[in-house]
Each structure stands twice: as C-alpha cells, then as structure tokens.
C-alpha positions in Angstrom: 52.5 103.2 -64.3 50.9 104.9 -61.1 48.6 102.6 -59.9 45.3 104.8 -58.3 43.9 102.8 -55.5 41.1 104.6 -55.7 40.6 103.0 -58.9 40.9 99.8 -57.8 38.6 99.8 -54.8 36.0 101.2 -57.2 36.8 98.4 -59.3 36.2 95.6 -56.4 33.1 97.8 -55.2 31.4 97.5 -59.1 32.4 93.5 -59.0 30.8 93.1 -55.8 27.7 94.9 -56.5 27.4 92.5 -60.0 27.9 89.5 -57.6 24.8 90.6 -55.6 22.7 91.6 -57.8 23.5 87.6 -59.4 22.5 86.1 -56.4 19.0 88.1 -55.8 18.2 87.2 -59.0 18.7 83.7 -58.7 17.0 83.9 -55.4 14.1 85.5 -56.7 13.3 83.8 -59.8 14.9 80.6 -59.8 15.3 79.2 -56.7 11.5 79.1 -56.7 11.5 76.5 -59.5 13.9 74.4 -57.5 12.6 74.7 -54.2 9.6 72.3 -55.0 11.9 69.6 -56.2 14.5 70.0 -53.4 12.1 69.9 -50.6 10.6 66.6 -52.0 13.8 65.1 -51.8 14.2 65.8 -48.3 10.9 64.4 -47.6 11.6 61.3 -49.2 14.8 61.2 -47.5 13.5 61.9 -44.0 10.4 59.5 -44.2 12.7 57.2 -45.6 14.8 57.2 -42.9 11.9 57.5 -40.0 8.9 55.5 -41.1 10.9 52.6 -42.1 7.6 51.0 -44.6 5.2 52.5 -42.1 3.8 55.6 -44.4 5.5 56.9 -47.5 7.8 54.2 -48.1 5.3 51.2 -48.2 6.6 49.1 -51.5 2.9 48.5 -52.5 0.8 50.9 -51.0 1.8 53.6 -49.7 -0.1 57.1 -50.0 1.3 57.5 -53.3 2.0 54.4 -55.3 4.6 55.0 -58.1 3.1 53.1 -60.9 -0.2 52.3 -62.1 0.0 49.1 -64.1 -3.4 49.9 -66.4 -5.0 46.4 -67.0 -6.2 44.9 -69.9 -9.9 44.1 -70.7 -10.6 40.7 -70.5 -14.0 40.0 -71.9 -15.0 38.9 -75.6 -17.7 39.8 -77.4 -18.9 36.7 -79.0 -19.3 36.8 -82.8 -22.4 38.8 -84.3 -25.2 37.1 -85.6 -27.8 38.8 -87.1 -31.2 38.4 -85.5 -32.6 42.1 -85.2 -36.4 42.4 -84.5 -38.6 45.4 -85.1 -38.5 46.1 -81.4 -37.1 49.3 -79.8 -35.7 49.7 -76.2 -35.9 53.0 -74.7 -34.7 54.2 -71.8 -33.7 57.4 -69.7 -30.2 58.0 -67.6 -31.0 59.4 -64.1 -30.0 59.8 -60.4 -26.7 60.8 -61.5 -23.5 59.2 -63.2 -22.8 56.9 -60.2 -25.7 54.9 -62.2 -25.2 55.3 -65.6 -23.3 52.8 -66.8 -25.1 50.3 -64.7 -28.2 51.7 -66.9 -26.2 51.5 -69.9 -25.3 48.0 -69.6 -28.7 47.0 -68.7 -30.2 48.0 -71.8 -27.5 47.0 -73.8 -28.0 43.4 -72.1 -31.7 43.6 -72.7 -31.6 44.9 -76.4 -28.9 42.4 -77.5 -30.9 39.4 -75.9 -33.6 40.8 -77.8 -32.4 41.2 -81.0 -34.2 44.9 -80.4 -32.6 48.2 -81.4 -31.4 50.4 -78.9 -32.6 54.3 -78.6 -30.2 56.9 -77.7 -31.6 57.5 -74.0 -32.1 61.1 -72.7 -30.9 62.7 -69.2 -32.8 63.3 -66.4 -32.5 65.9 -64.3 -32.9 66.3 -60.4 -36.2 68.6 -61.2 -39.3 66.6 -62.0 -39.2 67.3 -66.0 -35.6 68.1 -66.6 -33.9 66.7 -69.0 -30.7 66.9 -71.2 -29.5 65.0 -74.5 -27.1 62.4 -74.4 -24.7 64.6 -76.2 -24.7 67.7 -73.8 -22.8 64.8 -71.0 -21.7 62.1 -73.2 -19.8 61.8 -76.6 -22.2 60.0 -79.1 -19.6 59.0 -81.5 -17.4 57.2 -78.9 -21.2 55.4 -77.6 -22.5 54.5 -81.1 -19.1 53.0 -82.2 -18.4 51.0 -78.6 -21.5 49.0 -79.5 -20.7 48.5 -83.1 -21.6 44.6 -83.2 -23.6 44.5 -80.7 -26.3 46.3 -80.8 -27.8 48.8 -83.3 -28.2 52.4 -81.7 -30.9 54.4 -83.1 -29.6 58.1 -82.2 -33.1 60.1 -82.4 -35.9 58.4 -81.8 -37.6 56.4 -85.1 -40.6 58.2 -86.3 -42.8 55.0 -86.6 -42.4 55.0 -82.8 -43.2 58.5 -81.8 -46.8 58.3 -81.3 -46.5 55.2 -80.0 -46.2 54.8 -76.1 -43.4 52.1 -74.9 -44.7 49.6 -72.0 -42.6 50.1 -69.4 -40.7 47.6 -67.8 -38.7 47.4 -64.7 -35.4 45.4 -64.2 -33.1 44.9 -61.5 -29.5 46.1 -61.9 -27.1 43.7 -63.5 -30.0 42.1 -65.5 -29.6 38.5 -65.9 -30.3 36.5 -68.8 -32.8 34.3 -66.7 -34.4 37.2 -65.9 -34.7 38.7 -69.8 -36.1 35.3 -70.7 -38.5 34.6 -67.9 -40.0 38.3 -67.4 -39.2 40.5 -70.3 -39.1 38.7 -73.1 -43.3 37.7 -73.0 -43.7 41.1 -72.7 -41.7 41.9 -75.9 -43.0 39.0 -78.0 -46.4 41.2 -77.5 -45.3 45.1 -77.2 -42.3 45.2 -79.0 -40.9 48.6 -77.8 -40.2 48.9 -74.0 -39.1 51.4 -71.7 -36.5 50.1 -69.1 -36.3 51.9 -66.0 -33.1 50.5 -63.3 -33.6 50.0 -60.0 -31.1 49.8 -57.7 -31.4 47.4 -54.0 -27.9 48.2 -52.8 -25.0 49.8 -52.5 -22.1 47.5 -53.6 -21.2 46.2 -57.0 -20.4 43.1 -56.0 -19.4 40.1 -58.4 -22.0 37.8 -59.0 -22.5 34.7 -61.0 -22.8 35.1 -64.5 -22.8 33.4 -67.9 -20.0 34.5 -70.0 -21.8 36.2 -73.0 -23.6 38.5 -70.5 -21.2 39.8 -68.8 -19.1 40.4 -71.7 -22.1 42.8 -72.4 -22.2 44.2 -69.3 -18.2 45.0 -69.4 -18.4 46.5 -72.6 -21.3 48.4 -72.0 -20.2 49.8 -68.2 -16.4 50.5 -68.9 -16.3 51.4 -72.6 -19.4 53.0 -74.0 -19.4 56.0 -71.9 -17.4 59.4 -72.4 -17.5 63.0 -71.6 -18.5 65.5 -74.6 -14.9 67.0 -75.4 -16.2 70.7 -73.7 -16.4 69.1 -70.1 -13.9 66.4 -70.7 -11.8 69.3 -71.2 -12.8 71.4 -68.2 -12.4 68.5 -66.1 -8.8 67.4 -68.0 -7.9 71.2 -67.3 -9.1 71.0 -63.5 -6.6 68.1 -62.9 -4.4 69.9 -64.3 -4.9 72.6 -61.9 -4.8 70.7 -58.4 -1.4 68.3 -59.9 0.4 71.9 -59.9 -0.9 72.8 -56.4 0.8 69.8 -55.4 3.9 70.4 -56.6 6.1 69.4 -54.1 4.3 65.9 -53.8 5.3 65.4 -57.4 2.3 66.2 -59.0 -0.2 63.7 -57.3 -3.3 64.8 -55.6 -6.2 63.2 -53.6 -9.8 63.4 -54.2 -12.7 63.0 -51.0 -16.1 62.3 -51.7 -17.3 64.6 -48.8 -20.1 66.7 -49.2 -22.5 68.3 -46.5 -25.8 67.3 -47.4 -24.5 63.4 -47.5 -23.4 63.3 -43.8 -27.0 64.4 -42.7 -28.3 61.2 -44.3 -29.9 58.6 -42.3 -27.2 56.0 -42.7 -24.3 58.3 -41.6 -25.7 57.7 -38.0 -26.9 53.8 -37.6 -23.8 52.1 -38.6 -23.5 51.2 -35.1 -22.8 47.6 -35.8 -21.1 48.0 -39.1 -17.7 48.6 -39.7 -18.7 51.0 -42.3 -19.7 54.6 -41.3 -19.3 58.7 -42.0 -16.5 60.8 -41.4 -16.7 64.5 -41.0 -13.8 67.1 -42.7 -11.7 66.9 -39.2 -11.7 63.6 -39.0 -11.0 63.1 -42.9 -7.6 65.8 -42.0 -6.5 63.1 -39.2 -7.1 60.3 -41.5 -5.0 61.6 -44.1 -2.3 62.6 -42.1 -2.0 59.6 -40.2 -1.6 57.4 -42.9 1.5 59.6 -44.1 0.2 62.2 -46.3 2.6 65.1 -46.4 0.5 68.5 -45.4 2.1 70.2 -49.2 -1.0 67.4 -51.1 -3.5 68.9 -52.8 -7.0 67.6 -51.8 -9.8 67.7 -53.5 -13.6 67.9 -52.0 -16.7 67.0 -54.1 -18.4 69.5 -51.7 -20.2 72.8 -53.7 -18.9 75.8 -52.1 -16.7 76.1 -49.6 -18.1 75.8 -45.6 -16.9 76.9 -42.3 -16.8 73.5 -40.9 -14.1 72.2 -43.7 -11.8 75.0 -42.3 -10.5 72.3 -39.5 -9.3 70.0 -42.7 -7.5 72.9 -44.4 -5.5 73.2 -41.2 -4.3 70.2 -41.9 -3.8 70.3 -45.5 -3.4 74.4 -46.6 -3.9 72.9 -49.9 -7.7 71.9 -49.9 -10.1 72.9 -52.5 -13.8 72.7 -53.8 -14.7 73.0 -57.6 -15.6 77.0 -57.0 -12.0 77.4 -56.6 -10.3 75.5 -59.4 -12.8 75.9 -62.1 -11.9 78.5 -64.5 -13.3 82.0 -64.3 -14.5 81.8 -68.0 -16.2 78.2 -67.7 -18.0 79.0 -64.6 -21.3 80.4 -66.3 -21.4 77.4 -68.3 -20.7 74.5 -65.9 -21.6 76.1 -62.2 -24.5 78.6 -62.8 -27.6 78.2 -62.3 -28.4 76.3 -65.6 -25.0 74.3 -65.1 -25.8 73.1 -61.3 -26.0 69.7 -63.3 -22.9 69.4 -64.6 -21.1 69.4 -61.4 -21.8 66.1 -60.6 -19.9 64.7 -63.8 -17.3 66.9 -62.7 -17.1 65.5 -59.0 -17.0 61.8 -60.9 -14.5 61.8 -63.5 -12.4 63.8 -61.1 -12.3 61.2 -58.5 -11.8 58.4 -61.1 -8.8 60.1 -61.8 -7.3 61.4 -59.0 -4.2 59.6 -57.8 -5.8 58.4 -54.6 -9.6 58.6 -53.5 -11.0 58.3 -50.2 -14.6 58.1 -49.5 -15.9 59.7 -46.5 -19.2 57.5 -46.4 -20.5 54.3 -48.3 -22.2 55.4 -51.3 -23.2 54.3 -55.2 -20.5 56.8 -56.0 -18.0 55.4 -54.1 -19.1 51.7 -55.6 -19.2 53.4 -59.3 -15.6 55.5 -58.8 -14.2 52.3 -57.5 -15.4 50.5 -60.7 -13.7 53.0 -63.1 -10.1 53.1 -61.1 -10.2 49.7 -61.3 -10.7 49.6 -64.7 -7.7 52.5 -65.2 -5.3 50.5 -63.0 -5.9 53.9 -60.4 -6.2 51.0 -57.6 -5.3 53.3 -54.3 -8.5 53.5 -52.6 -8.4 54.3 -48.8 -11.2 54.2 -46.3 -11.1 55.6 -43.3 -11.8 53.1 -40.3 -12.0 53.7 -36.4 -8.4 51.7 -36.4 -4.9 53.1 -34.4 -2.4 51.5 -37.5 -0.6 54.0 -39.7 -0.1 51.9 -42.5 -1.8 52.6 -45.5 -2.8 49.3 -46.9 -4.4 48.3 -43.7 -7.5 50.9 -45.1 -7.2 49.5 -48.6 -11.0 49.3 -49.9 -12.3 46.0 -49.7 -13.4 46.4 -53.4 -9.8 46.4 -54.1 -8.1 44.4 -51.1 -10.4 41.3 -51.8 -11.2 41.7 -55.5 -14.9 42.2 -54.5 -15.7 44.6 -57.1 -17.3 43.4 -60.6 -14.9 45.5 -62.4 -12.5 43.0 -62.0 -14.5 40.3 -63.7 -13.9 42.7 -66.5 -10.1 43.0 -66.7 -7.0 41.2 -66.7 -3.9 42.8 -65.0 
C-alpha cells in the first residue's frame, strides 16, 4: 500500500501540536501550584548550605520554629468550699484587650476571697460613656463555665442592687491576698457591694511571689476564661487563614508586628537613652527581620490601621506586608471596620498577634506583655525584640519574657 508522505507529515505536526498544547496547560495551570513547594525546597536547601546555624537553620529558634510544644496548665484549683455571702463584686473592662485578662483575674481573686458573687462586667470604650455588653466581644457561656466551682457569676446586675450605688475600690494589678484582707475586706464588711477598678503601675507582667491559691485563681481567670464571641472569632480565624495563604512559600507561616504610628509618637519612645528598650520604625523593623533571616516572601501583618506612606520602606523589603484593612473580608468591613466598629480593631490585632507564628513588638508596651502571656500559654514562644546588635542569630533577640522565663504566665503552665 502506498504511503502518502503528506499524510505522514500532517500526523507528525498534529501530534507535535498536542504536545505543545499539553506543555502550555501544564505551565499555566499546574506549575503555579507546584512552584511554592519547589521554591520553598530551594530556599531551604540554600539556607542549609549557606547559613550554617546562623539564620534559617537554627535548631532551637530560627525565624520559624518547626514545632511548638503546647504547655499544660500546672495550677490546681483548691476544692470549693461554700462560703457565699450576700455581697456582689462589680467591675468594668477598659483600656483595651491587653488589660482585660488582668482585670478579670483581679475581680475573680477578690470575689473568691470575700465569698462574693461576681457580676458580669461591661466593656468601656475609648469615648466617654461608650460601653458594650460583655457578650458583644467575649463568649459568655465559656466565661461562666470556666469559673464554675470558683465563684458564682450573675449574668445581669441583680435587681436588689440596681438602685444601690456600689462602693468604689481601687486595687493594684495582681492583687494579693494580704491586700484583700487588710484593705478590701473591712470595706466589704460594711458595704456588701463593691465596684473594683484595677490600676496598673508598670508595663511588665513579671513573676511575683504569691500564695499557691491566689496564683491558681489568677492563672485560671487570666488564661482560661476569655474567648472571643463566635462572629469575632470567625473573622480573626479567616484573617489568619488569609495571611497564611499569602505566605505559601514559607510553609504558610507569617509574622505579626505591633507597629502603630500613634504609639511611635509617645513620650517613652524618645527618652530610652539608657535603657536597652526603644521604639523602631517601619524601615528598622524591615531591616531587622531581614537581618535575622526572614525570606522576602514572608507575610507580615501590622497592627497599624490603614496604610501609611512611611510603611513603604518596610514593604520594599517584604512585599507581602499588610494592615488589617487589606485582609478583612469585604462583607465584614461595615460591621468591624466602620465608624461604629472601630473598637473591634484592637481585639482583632490582639488575637492575630497572639496566633501568629512569630511576634515582633516595635516598642515596649502593655500590649506586648499581654500578647506574650497568651503566646506562652499556647506554646508560641517565638517573640523577637529588635535591638541595636550586629548579631544575625535570631535567638539573640528572643524576648526576655521567654529567654529568662520572667513572665507571670510561666508560673501557670508546665511543658
């Protein structure tokens, strides 16, 4: 049978076209999904061969630690003895989420030692007279259930005290049993309804000597009672998921930086001449993260609300740098980012910084100390504090709260 060369050539050309089409499909639709993994492997191989334990290859603390060991609560609540009185302890939460756990802990410790009932607090805003119900931010059921057997909680202000003005009492942060006995108990004996107001003298949350019982109540209240209400928790989880997806080349891990321009203007940012603590701007944070080995594709979250031109210098070093405005889902912006929802932003920042793979404070603050406590409780101990050092080893910048185990939270959890 005669073979038509034109048919043979046509067949070869057709087959070649199918091969070329298949390669195009692979390049456009398959390779993009494989690229992050391939590049991640290349990055890891490069660092393993070139940094030799200086940056990404550190065994204990690199820019990203491979495994976080979640600690277990090591406090033990003493057996509950019924000694309930007819009195009530009232209080409000104020000054933002970084203060709330301590205010809760104080109220619980005082109510427990006095045998009083605890009234569910409201949450005060930044404007005079502005307040929210506890349930608008936190999970009421979780809160009440966590304190079962420790103190009784009234979800609403009882009718019998609604018309009675409670006696105001100021108490120090981490109030002690001795202070309660000497100062608060005599007042409570006369006026059965007290309104507590916690005052804070220092930024730190370092360990202090306290009785085992009081420490147990402090630990339970500070680290086991507060959880965001479902809508707000769902939003935070969604934003964390978005940040992880933006850092695929780094295995879905991201860095949260507490950097707000309103804080950089505070007086304490300009007077730390002697102290090793100081404030760092966007460019300095970018240079610091780059120095200790973070790859330029790492996703970086900033607590700053809205983009500012002075952040461009950080984004030049780490292109995947975002503020909350860029990653809050569009359908949630009216509720959580509008003029009526600005108070939610601080809770978003606080919880994202608590959940991130790495946390970096740009300045000393109560926010930093409180986030550190939450991270210790969850085993996320990678907190790097910028400092004027030449070292490129990440662990040299580990927060003193972690390196020295000086944070109060270390007395609450056992590895």
